[in-house]
C-alpha positions as CSV (number, residue, x, y, z in Angstrom):
1,M,20.5,-152.7,63.2
2,S,18.0,-149.9,63.1
3,S,16.7,-149.0,66.5
4,T,13.5,-148.1,64.9
5,S,13.1,-151.4,63.0
6,L,14.0,-153.3,66.3
7,K,11.5,-151.4,68.4
8,I,8.5,-152.0,66.0
9,A,9.5,-155.7,65.4
10,G,9.7,-156.2,69.2
11,L,13.4,-157.2,69.5
12,D,16.3,-155.8,71.4
13,T,19.8,-155.2,70.1
14,S,20.5,-159.0,70.4
15,C,17.4,-159.8,68.2
16,A,15.8,-161.4,71.3
17,R,12.0,-160.8,71.7
18,T,11.2,-158.0,74.2
19,S,8.1,-157.6,76.3
20,G,6.9,-154.8,74.2
21,Y,4.7,-154.9,71.2
22,S,5.5,-156.2,67.7
23,V,3.6,-155.3,64.5
24,F,4.5,-158.7,63.3
25,D,2.6,-160.4,65.9
26,L,-0.7,-161.6,64.3
27,N,-4.0,-162.5,66.0
28,P,-5.2,-165.8,64.5
29,S,-8.7,-164.4,64.2
30,T,-7.3,-161.6,61.7
31,Y,-5.8,-163.9,59.0
32,V,-6.1,-167.3,57.1
33,R,-3.3,-169.5,55.9
34,D,-3.1,-170.6,52.2
35,A,-3.9,-174.4,52.0
36,S,-1.2,-174.8,49.2
37,G,1.4,-172.9,51.2
38,P,1.0,-172.8,54.9
39,Q,3.8,-170.1,55.1
40,N,1.5,-167.6,53.2
41,V,-1.2,-165.9,55.1
42,F,-4.0,-163.5,54.1
43,G,-5.7,-160.7,56.0
44,S,-9.1,-161.7,57.1
45,L,-10.5,-158.6,59.0
46,N,-14.1,-157.6,59.4
47,T,-15.5,-154.3,58.6
48,N,-17.5,-153.0,61.6
49,Y,-19.9,-150.5,60.2
50,S,-23.2,-148.9,61.2
51,V,-25.5,-146.9,58.8
52,D,-28.6,-144.9,59.8
53,N,-30.9,-143.1,57.4
54,G,-34.1,-141.1,57.6
55,L,-36.6,-139.8,54.9
56,A,-39.4,-137.4,55.5
57,K,-42.0,-135.9,53.0
58,V,-44.8,-133.5,53.3
59,D,-47.6,-132.3,51.0
60,L,-49.8,-129.2,52.0
61,H,-52.8,-127.6,50.2
62,L,-53.3,-124.2,51.5
63,G,-56.4,-123.2,49.7
64,Q,-57.1,-123.5,46.0
65,K,-54.3,-121.3,45.0
66,N,-51.2,-122.6,47.0
67,T,-49.7,-125.9,47.3
68,V,-46.5,-126.6,49.1
69,N,-44.4,-129.9,49.3
70,G,-41.3,-130.6,50.9
71,K,-38.8,-133.5,51.4
72,M,-35.8,-134.3,53.6
73,F,-33.2,-137.1,53.6
74,I,-30.6,-137.5,56.2
75,G,-28.0,-140.3,56.3
76,T,-24.9,-141.2,58.3
77,H,-22.5,-144.0,58.4
78,R,-19.5,-144.8,60.5
79,G,-17.1,-147.5,61.3
80,L,-13.7,-149.3,60.9
81,V,-13.3,-150.4,57.2
82,A,-11.2,-153.4,56.0
83,N,-10.7,-151.6,52.6
84,S,-7.6,-153.6,51.6
85,A,-6.6,-157.2,51.9
86,T,-3.1,-156.1,52.9
87,I,-4.2,-154.8,56.3
88,V,-2.9,-157.3,58.9
89,Q,-3.8,-155.6,62.1
90,P,-7.3,-154.7,63.3
91,Y,-6.2,-151.1,64.5
92,W,-4.7,-150.4,61.2
93,R,-8.4,-150.3,59.6
94,P,-9.1,-146.8,58.7
95,T,-12.1,-145.0,60.3
96,D,-14.9,-143.9,57.8
97,Q,-17.4,-141.3,58.7
98,A,-20.0,-139.6,56.5
99,W,-22.9,-137.3,56.9
100,T,-25.3,-136.2,54.0
101,L,-28.5,-134.1,54.3
102,F,-30.8,-133.1,51.6
103,I,-33.8,-130.7,51.9
104,G,-36.0,-129.5,49.0
105,A,-39.2,-127.7,48.8
106,Q,-41.7,-126.5,46.1
107,W,-44.4,-123.7,46.3
108,N,-46.8,-123.6,43.6
109,Y,-49.1,-120.4,43.4
110,V,-52.0,-120.0,41.0
111,P,-53.6,-116.6,41.3
112,N,-55.9,-117.3,38.4
113,S,-56.3,-119.6,35.4
114,S,-53.7,-117.9,33.3
115,V,-50.9,-117.4,35.6
116,V,-48.7,-120.0,37.7
117,N,-45.7,-119.3,39.7
118,T,-43.3,-122.1,40.9
119,F,-40.7,-121.5,43.5
120,R,-38.3,-124.3,44.4
121,F,-35.5,-124.5,46.9
122,G,-33.0,-127.1,47.5
123,S,-30.0,-127.6,49.8
124,N,-27.3,-130.5,49.8
125,Y,-24.9,-131.1,52.7
126,F,-22.2,-133.7,52.4
127,H,-19.2,-134.5,54.8
128,Q,-16.8,-137.5,54.8
129,T,-13.6,-138.3,56.5
130,F,-11.2,-141.2,56.1
131,N,-8.8,-141.2,59.4
132,T,-6.4,-143.4,60.8
133,S,-7.4,-145.5,63.7
134,D,-4.2,-146.1,65.6
135,C,-3.4,-142.6,66.9
136,T,-2.7,-142.0,70.6
137,G,-5.9,-142.2,72.8
138,Q,-8.0,-144.1,70.2
139,A,-9.5,-147.2,71.7
140,N,-8.9,-149.6,68.9
141,G,-6.4,-151.9,70.5
142,Q,-3.5,-150.2,69.2
143,P,-0.2,-150.4,71.1
144,S,1.8,-147.2,72.0
145,Y,4.4,-147.2,69.3
146,G,6.6,-144.7,71.2
147,L,7.9,-143.3,67.9
148,P,6.7,-140.1,65.9
149,F,5.7,-141.3,62.3
150,G,4.0,-138.2,61.1
151,F,4.7,-134.5,60.8
152,G,3.2,-131.8,62.8
153,G,2.7,-130.8,66.6
154,A,5.1,-131.0,69.3
155,N,5.8,-134.7,69.1
156,N,5.0,-135.0,65.3
157,D,2.0,-137.2,66.4
158,T,-0.8,-134.9,66.1
159,K,-4.0,-135.4,64.0
160,P,-4.4,-135.9,61.3
161,N,-0.8,-137.1,60.5
162,C,-0.6,-139.7,63.3
163,G,-0.4,-143.4,63.5
164,F,1.8,-146.1,62.0
165,T,3.6,-145.2,58.8
166,N,3.1,-147.3,55.5
167,V,5.9,-149.8,55.0
168,T,5.9,-152.3,52.1
169,F,8.4,-155.0,51.2
170,Q,9.4,-156.3,47.9
171,S,8.0,-159.9,47.2
172,F,5.3,-159.5,50.0
173,D,1.7,-158.5,49.3
174,A,0.9,-157.3,52.6
175,S,2.3,-154.3,54.2
176,L,2.8,-152.6,57.7
177,G,0.4,-149.9,58.4
178,C,-2.4,-148.8,56.2
179,C,-3.3,-146.7,53.3
180,S,-0.4,-144.2,52.4
181,S,-3.3,-142.1,50.8
182,F,-5.1,-141.4,54.2
183,P,-6.2,-139.4,55.9
184,K,-8.7,-138.0,53.2
185,F,-11.3,-135.4,53.9
186,Y,-14.3,-134.3,51.7
187,G,-16.2,-131.2,52.8
188,P,-18.2,-130.1,54.6
189,D,-19.7,-129.3,51.2
190,H,-22.8,-127.2,50.7
191,I,-25.0,-126.5,47.7
192,N,-28.0,-124.1,48.0
193,E,-30.2,-123.4,45.0
194,F,-33.2,-121.1,44.4
195,I,-35.3,-121.2,41.2
196,D,-38.5,-119.2,40.4
197,N,-40.6,-119.7,37.3
198,V,-43.7,-117.7,36.1
199,S,-45.9,-119.1,33.4
200,V,-48.5,-116.6,31.8
201,L,-51.1,-117.4,29.1
202,H,-52.2,-114.3,27.2
203,G,-54.1,-114.8,24.0
204,N,-52.0,-116.7,21.5
205,H,-48.9,-116.5,23.6
206,A,-47.6,-118.7,26.3
207,F,-44.9,-116.7,28.3
208,K,-42.5,-118.3,30.6
209,F,-39.8,-116.5,32.5
210,G,-37.7,-117.0,35.7
211,G,-34.4,-117.2,37.3
212,E,-31.9,-119.2,39.3
213,I,-29.3,-118.8,42.1
214,R,-26.9,-121.5,43.1
215,V,-24.2,-121.1,45.6
216,S,-21.7,-123.9,46.2
217,T,-19.1,-124.2,48.9
218,L,-16.3,-126.9,49.1
219,G,-14.9,-126.8,52.4
220,D,-11.5,-128.2,53.8
221,T,-11.2,-130.9,51.1
222,G,-7.9,-132.8,50.6
223,T,-5.6,-135.8,51.0
224,F,-2.7,-136.3,53.3
225,N,-0.9,-138.5,50.8
226,R,2.0,-140.0,52.7
227,G,1.1,-137.5,55.6
228,R,2.6,-140.4,57.9
229,G,5.2,-141.2,55.7
230,Q,5.6,-144.3,53.3
231,V,8.8,-146.4,53.0
232,S,9.4,-149.1,50.5
233,F,12.1,-151.8,51.0
234,R,13.5,-153.8,48.1
235,N,15.8,-156.7,47.4
236,T,18.9,-155.1,46.5
237,D,22.8,-155.7,46.4
238,G,22.2,-159.4,47.5
239,D,20.1,-158.2,50.5
240,Q,16.6,-159.2,51.0
241,A,13.7,-156.5,51.7
242,L,13.6,-157.7,55.2
243,E,17.3,-157.4,55.8
244,N,17.3,-153.6,54.4
245,F,14.3,-153.2,56.8
246,M,16.3,-154.4,59.9
247,R,19.2,-152.3,58.8
248,G,17.0,-149.1,58.2
249,N,18.4,-148.9,54.7
250,T,16.1,-146.4,52.8
251,G,18.7,-145.1,50.6
252,T,17.3,-144.4,47.1
253,S,20.6,-145.5,45.5
254,S,20.0,-149.0,46.6
255,G,16.4,-149.0,45.2
256,N,14.7,-148.4,48.6
257,N,12.5,-145.4,49.1
258,G,11.2,-143.2,51.9
259,Q,8.8,-140.2,51.4
260,I,6.7,-138.0,53.7
261,F,4.2,-135.3,53.2
262,I,4.8,-131.9,54.6
263,G,2.1,-129.2,54.4
264,E,-1.6,-128.6,54.5
265,P,-3.5,-129.9,51.4
266,R,-6.9,-129.2,52.4
267,R,-8.6,-126.3,50.4
268,A,-12.0,-124.5,50.5
269,L,-13.7,-123.3,47.4
270,T,-16.8,-121.2,46.9
271,T,-18.5,-120.2,43.7
272,K,-21.8,-118.7,42.8
273,A,-24.0,-119.0,39.7
274,F,-26.9,-116.9,38.3
275,A,-29.2,-117.6,35.4
276,G,-32.3,-115.9,33.8
277,F,-34.4,-116.7,30.8
278,F,-37.4,-115.6,28.9
279,Q,-39.6,-117.8,26.5
280,D,-42.6,-117.3,24.2
281,D,-44.6,-119.9,22.7
282,W,-46.6,-118.0,20.0
283,R,-49.4,-119.9,18.3
284,I,-49.8,-117.9,15.1
285,K,-52.2,-120.3,13.5
286,P,-53.9,-123.4,14.9
287,R,-51.2,-125.5,13.0
288,L,-48.4,-123.0,13.2
289,M,-46.3,-122.2,16.4
290,L,-43.3,-120.0,16.7
291,N,-40.9,-120.6,19.7
292,L,-38.8,-117.7,20.9
293,G,-36.5,-117.8,23.9
294,V,-33.2,-116.4,25.5
295,R,-31.1,-117.5,28.6
296,Y,-28.3,-115.9,30.2
297,E,-25.9,-117.6,32.8
298,Y,-23.0,-116.2,34.8
299,V,-20.7,-118.1,37.3
300,T,-18.4,-116.1,39.7
301,P,-14.8,-116.8,40.1
302,S,-13.9,-119.6,42.4
303,L,-12.5,-118.5,45.7
304,K,-9.8,-120.8,47.2
305,N,-8.8,-120.6,50.8
306,L,-5.9,-122.5,52.5
307,A,-7.5,-124.3,55.3
308,G,-5.9,-123.7,58.7
309,S,-3.7,-120.9,57.2
310,P,-3.1,-118.1,60.0
311,T,-3.5,-115.6,57.2
312,S,-6.0,-115.2,54.6
313,I,-4.4,-116.6,51.6
314,R,-6.7,-116.4,48.7
315,A,-6.3,-117.0,45.0
316,W,-8.7,-116.0,42.2
317,A,-9.6,-118.3,39.2
318,S,-10.5,-117.0,36.0
319,N,-14.2,-115.8,35.5
320,K,-16.3,-118.2,33.8
321,K,-19.2,-116.6,32.1
322,E,-21.7,-118.5,29.8
323,S,-24.5,-116.8,28.0
324,R,-27.0,-118.6,25.7
325,P,-27.9,-116.5,22.8
326,P,-31.4,-116.1,21.6
327,S,-33.0,-119.0,19.9
328,C,-36.2,-119.5,17.9
329,G,-38.0,-122.5,16.4
330,M,-41.2,-123.3,14.4
331,A,-43.5,-126.2,14.7
332,I,-46.0,-126.9,11.8
333,T,-48.6,-129.6,11.9
334,T,-48.8,-130.6,8.3
335,I,-51.2,-133.6,8.3
336,S,-53.7,-134.6,11.1
337,V,-55.4,-137.9,10.7
338,R,-57.5,-138.6,13.9
339,A,-55.0,-139.3,16.8
340,W,-52.0,-139.0,14.6
341,A,-50.0,-135.9,13.7
342,W,-46.9,-135.2,11.6
343,R,-44.7,-132.3,12.7
344,G,-41.9,-130.6,11.1
345,T,-39.5,-128.5,13.3
346,S,-36.5,-126.2,12.5
347,V,-34.4,-124.5,15.2
348,A,-31.6,-122.0,14.7
349,T,-29.1,-121.0,17.2
350,G,-26.0,-118.7,17.0
351,R,-23.2,-117.7,19.2
352,P,-22.2,-114.1,17.9
353,C,-19.0,-114.0,20.2
354,C,-17.6,-117.0,18.4
355,G,-19.0,-116.3,15.0
356,Q,-20.8,-119.7,14.9
357,A,-24.1,-120.8,14.0
358,G,-26.0,-124.0,13.4
359,T,-29.3,-125.4,12.3
360,S,-31.1,-128.5,12.9
361,S,-34.3,-129.9,11.6
362,T,-36.4,-133.0,12.3
C-alpha cells in the first residue's frame, strides 16, 4: 500500500479509519445523489462571488474654444468559483480575482472657424488571477494535508504551486483536487494611448493630419499547468483504478500517468506603436472632389522578460513595421435631383515594397 494514498484516504496500514482527514469524506451539502443510481453522486457546490463596479463621466466647457470630457470605469470581482462539476470539496474551488480600470479623456480646441484640434487619451488596466484555495494558512476549511504536492520553496508547498494535486480515476467523472491548469495569471496589463488630430479648412482644401502613440505592457502572464502535479489512475492488468491508487501505481507502462510542471511560465511583454497620417480632401469643382492621403505605422519589437528571474533574461522578437502607401480617390456627383445624388468613386492603392496594386470602384 502507498503511504501517501493511505494518508489522504484517512486510513492506517491496516486500512482502518484514522482520526485524520480523508479527501473522500463528503459533506452532504456539497453533493446530490442520482435518483436512478444512489451510488452515484454529483458535486453541488455554490459559487461565492462579489462584484463591485463604478462609472464616472464629466463634461467641461471652458469658454467658447475649449471643451473637455472624461470618463472612468473601475470594476472588481472576487470569490470562490465552482467552475467544474467534478469538484467535490468546497476548499477545492479556485479563488478568482480580477481588477479592471479604464480612463479616457478628450480635449477639443477650436481657435477659429477653420481649425479644430482634437486630443484623446486612453488608459486600460486589467489583472486577473486564478489561484488554488487550499494552501496552508488559507481559511477555506481545508485540512492540513501534511504532504508536499507542489514544486518550489523549502517544503515544496510555496505559492503559487501549493494545495492538493489533481487526481483522476478511470470510470469516475469526478476527481480529487481541482483544475490541473491552475494557478493562472493575467497581467497586470497596461495599454496607454495618445492621439492628436488637427483639421484645417483652407480654400477648397480640407486638410487633416495627426499622430498616435500606443504603449502596451503585458505583465507576469502565464499558466502553471500541472504546477501541483496531475496523476491519472487507470484500470490495468485486472486491477481497478482505485486499486492502483491505493498501491500508488503511477507507472506509465501500466497505463497510469503522473506529471508535474517545473519552472516559471510567467512572462512580461512590452511593445510600442507609432503612427502618423496626412489627408487632403480637395474640392476641385462643386461636383468633383479629389482625396489624397498617406499613413505610416511602426511597431517596436516585443521585449520579453522572464518573471521572477534573478538575472535579466531578455529575448527580442523580430521587428514589425507596417507602412501604408499613399492613396488617392475621386468622387464625382454626376446627377443631382432634389435631395438625391448619385456618386461614382474610384480608389487606387499600392504597396511598392511588394509590387502589388489594386483598384476598386463603386
